C-alpha positions in Angstrom: 0.0 -0.1 -0.2 0.8 3.6 0.0 -1.0 6.8 0.8 -2.5 9.3 -1.7 -1.2 8.1 -5.0 -0.7 4.6 -6.4 -1.0 2.8 -9.7 -4.7 3.9 -10.1 -3.6 7.7 -10.1 -4.8 9.4 -13.3 -2.7 12.5 -13.6 -3.5 15.7 -15.5 -0.8 18.4 -15.7 -2.1 21.9 -15.5 0.4 24.2 -17.6 1.8 21.1 -19.4 2.6 23.3 -22.5 5.0 25.6 -20.3 8.5 24.9 -19.8 8.2 23.4 -16.4 5.2 21.7 -16.9 6.4 20.0 -20.0 9.7 19.0 -18.5 8.4 17.3 -15.5 5.3 15.9 -17.3 7.8 13.8 -19.3 9.8 12.9 -16.0 6.6 11.8 -14.5 5.5 10.0 -17.6 8.8 8.1 -17.5 8.6 7.1 -14.1 5.5 5.3 -15.0 3.0 7.7 -13.5 -0.3 7.5 -15.7 -0.3 11.0 -17.0 -3.8 11.0 -19.0 -4.0 14.8 -19.9 -2.5 18.3 -19.7 -4.2 21.8 -19.9 -3.5 24.9 -21.5 -6.0 27.4 -22.4 -6.1 28.0 -26.1 -4.0 24.8 -27.0 -6.9 22.3 -26.6 -7.0 19.5 -29.4 -3.2 19.4 -29.4 -1.1 16.9 -27.6 2.3 16.6 -25.8 4.1 13.3 -26.6 0.7 11.5 -27.1 -0.8 13.2 -24.1 -3.9 14.8 -25.0 -4.2 18.8 -24.2 -7.5 20.5 -23.2 -8.4 24.0 -22.8 -10.3 23.5 -19.3 -10.1 21.2 -16.5 -13.7 20.3 -17.1 -13.0 18.8 -20.3 -9.9 17.0 -19.1 -11.7 15.2 -16.2 -14.9 14.4 -18.4 -12.8 12.9 -21.1 -10.2 11.2 -19.3 -11.5 10.2 -16.1 -8.5 12.2 -14.3 -8.5 12.3 -10.5 -5.3 13.8 -9.7 -3.7 17.4 -10.9 -0.2 18.7 -10.6 -0.1 22.4 -11.1 2.9 24.2 -13.1 1.3 27.4 -13.9 2.5 31.1 -13.0 1.9 32.4 -9.4 -0.7 34.9 -10.6 -2.9 32.2 -11.9 -2.1 29.2 -9.7 -4.9 30.0 -7.2 -7.6 30.0 -10.2 -5.9 26.8 -11.5 -6.4 25.1 -8.0 -10.1 26.1 -7.6 -11.0 25.2 -11.3 -9.4 21.8 -10.4 -11.4 21.2 -7.4 -14.8 22.2 -9.0 -14.2 20.0 -12.0 -14.2 17.1 -9.5 -10.2 16.4 -9.1 -9.7 14.7 -5.5 -6.1 15.3 -5.0 -4.4 18.6 -6.3 -0.7 18.9 -6.1 0.6 22.6 -6.6 4.2 23.1 -7.2 3.9 26.8 -8.2 5.4 28.9 -5.6 5.2 32.6 -4.8 1.3 32.6 -4.6 0.0 35.5 -2.8 -1.2 34.7 0.6 -4.7 36.0 0.2 -5.2 33.9 -3.0 -3.7 30.9 -1.3 -6.3 31.3 1.5 -9.1 31.8 -1.0 -7.9 28.7 -3.1 -7.7 26.7 0.1 -11.2 27.4 1.6 -12.6 26.4 -1.8 -10.6 23.1 -2.0 -12.2 22.4 1.5 -15.7 23.3 0.4 -15.2 20.9 -2.5 -14.2 18.0 -0.2 -10.8 17.8 -2.2 -7.2 17.5 -1.0 -4.6 20.1 -1.5 -0.7 19.4 -1.2 1.3 22.8 -1.3 1.6 25.4 -2.7 5.4 25.5 -3.0 5.5 21.7 -2.7 7.8 19.2 -4.5 5.0 16.7 -4.8 5.1 13.2 -3.6 6.3 9.8 -4.7 5.2 6.0 -4.0 8.2 4.3 -5.0 7.4 1.9 -7.8 4.0 3.1 -8.2 3.6 6.7 -8.8 5.4 10.1 -8.6 3.6 13.4 -8.9 5.8 16.5 -8.7 9.5 17.5 -9.2 11.1 14.5 -7.2 14.1 13.2 -8.0 12.9 9.6 -8.4 16.4 7.7 -8.7 17.1 8.6 -5.0 13.9 6.6 -3.9 13.4 3.0 -3.4 10.3 1.0 -2.3 10.1 0.1 1.4 8.2 1.0 4.7 9.4 4.3 5.9 7.0 7.1 5.3 8.5 10.6 4.8 6.7 14.1 5.6 8.5 17.4 5.1 8.3 21.3 4.8 11.6 21.1 2.8 12.1 19.7 -0.7 15.9 19.7 -0.5 16.1 18.1 2.9 13.7 15.5 1.7 16.0 14.6 -1.0 19.1 14.7 1.4 17.2 12.6 4.1 15.9 10.0 1.8 19.3 9.4 0.0 20.6 8.6 3.7 17.6 6.3 4.1 18.1 4.5 0.6 21.8 4.3 1.2 21.2 2.4 4.4 18.7 -0.1 2.8 15.5 1.9 4.4 12.9 2.2 1.4 10.0 4.5 1.4 6.3 3.7 1.2 5.4 7.3 0.5 7.2 10.4 0.5 5.5 14.0 0.7 6.5 17.7 0.6 4.0 19.5 2.2 5.1 22.8 0.9 7.1 25.8 2.8 4.5 28.5 2.5 2.2 30.0 5.4 -0.8 28.8 3.9 -0.6 25.3 2.8 -3.2 22.4 2.3 -2.4 19.0 4.1 -0.2 19.5 7.1 1.7 17.0 9.4 -1.2 15.8 11.5 -3.4 14.7 8.4 -0.4 12.9 6.9 0.5 11.3 10.3 -2.9 9.9 10.6 -2.8 8.5 6.9 0.5 6.7 7.8 -0.7 5.5 11.0 -3.4 3.8 9.0 -1.3 2.7 6.3 -0.3 -1.1 6.6 2.8 -0.9 4.7 4.3 2.0 6.6 6.1 0.7 9.6 7.8 4.1 10.6 7.8 7.7 9.9 10.1 10.4 9.3 9.1 14.0 10.1 11.4 16.9 8.7 10.4 20.3 9.9 11.9 23.6 10.2 11.7 27.0 12.3 8.5 29.0 11.9 4.9 28.5 13.0 3.5 26.0 15.3 2.8 23.2 12.9 5.5 20.9 14.3 4.5 21.5 18.0 1.0 20.6 17.3 2.2 17.5 15.5 4.5 16.4 18.5 1.1 16.5 20.5 -0.9 14.5 17.9 1.9 11.8 18.0 1.8 11.7 21.8 -1.7 10.5 22.0 -2.5 9.2 18.3 0.6 7.4 16.7 1.7 4.2 17.7 4.2 3.6 14.8 8.0 4.9 15.7 8.6 8.5 14.6 12.1 10.0 14.1 12.1 13.9 13.7 14.7 16.4 12.3 14.4 20.1 12.5 16.2 22.5 10.4 17.2 26.0 11.3 18.9 25.3 14.6 21.2 28.1 14.3 18.8 30.7 12.7 18.3 34.2 14.0 15.2 35.6 15.2 13.0 38.0 13.2 14.6 37.1 9.8 13.1 34.7 7.2 15.3 32.1 6.3 14.2 30.4 3.0 10.5 29.5 3.0 7.7 32.0 3.6 7.0 30.0 6.9 10.4 29.8 8.1 10.6 32.9 10.3 10.9 32.9 14.1 8.7 35.9 15.8 7.5 37.2 19.2 9.5 34.2 20.9 7.6 31.4 19.0 8.7 28.7 16.3 12.3 28.3 17.5 13.9 24.9 16.6 14.9 24.4 20.4 11.1 24.8 21.1 10.1 22.5 18.6 12.7 19.8 19.6 11.7 20.0 23.2 8.0 19.6 22.1 8.8 16.5 20.2 11.1 15.1 23.0 8.6 15.5 25.6 6.3 13.5 23.4 8.9 10.8 23.6 9.8 11.3 20.0 13.5 10.7 19.1 15.1 13.8 17.3 18.0 13.4 14.9 20.5 16.5 15.2 21.7 15.8 11.9 20.0 14.3 8.7 22.7 11.6 8.4 21.7 10.3 12.0 18.1 9.5 10.8 18.4 5.8 9.5 20.4 4.8 12.8 17.6 6.2 14.9 14.8 4.6 12.5 16.5 1.2 13.4 16.9 1.7 17.0 13.0 2.7 17.2 12.4 -0.3 15.4 14.3 -2.5 17.6 12.6 -1.0 20.6 9.2 -2.0 19.4 10.4 -5.4 18.7 11.9 -5.7 22.2 8.7 -4.2 23.8 
């Protein structure tokens, strides 16, 4: 099993005729993802490498049965693209676009919730269930099928951590980048619950960073609701206060959101925290051994 995407995923790429949309559509198709359609207003009726292109999401869903979308359109139009996908009946929307205005993101997120769809991102690298499907911009060669679920706010840290896991023979069930913006769709809590219910996932890696309180809320949720071993890494341990570091959400202000506070919250919940990414595989094995002994 895996969460969110698998062999039954039918993907439409919004913005498929743009530079980034085309490049990553080809990467996803080459990986084995079932890319059934693309959209690009004004270019309906054409195709990209035998992938049919439609003017609207409504046409794409109606004619191909698409159930998932990946968004590669410019920031000014991305919120509309999210809402159009949800309105057309897409159940899972992955927004790769970054730099979407905050008020636009709030409007789109609210609309997606009203439609009962699921949003990952904005500013997300996407997700991958190794050997089954990949949606986004993940470097698929570093992933391998296994039982470790990965949730991260950082794309590049996801890749670093996964490369360490794979090198130590610890494959992944699904790896997800939730996005680094202040407003995003799925967060740690919802994904932790999905991994808890997934029979294939035996342990979970959570990669957080400074800013906000999402990690502290995740720690509390893990304390009471998660039975599987969890290992955490928090980036930004030496970041200065009141200065944005990378992602829009990675800013410490008013004495909240520091790495130290997040680490303390996880440790108080009994979660093992890695001080460096390279330590994660060792801690995963230790948590699994402890579970066996118990």
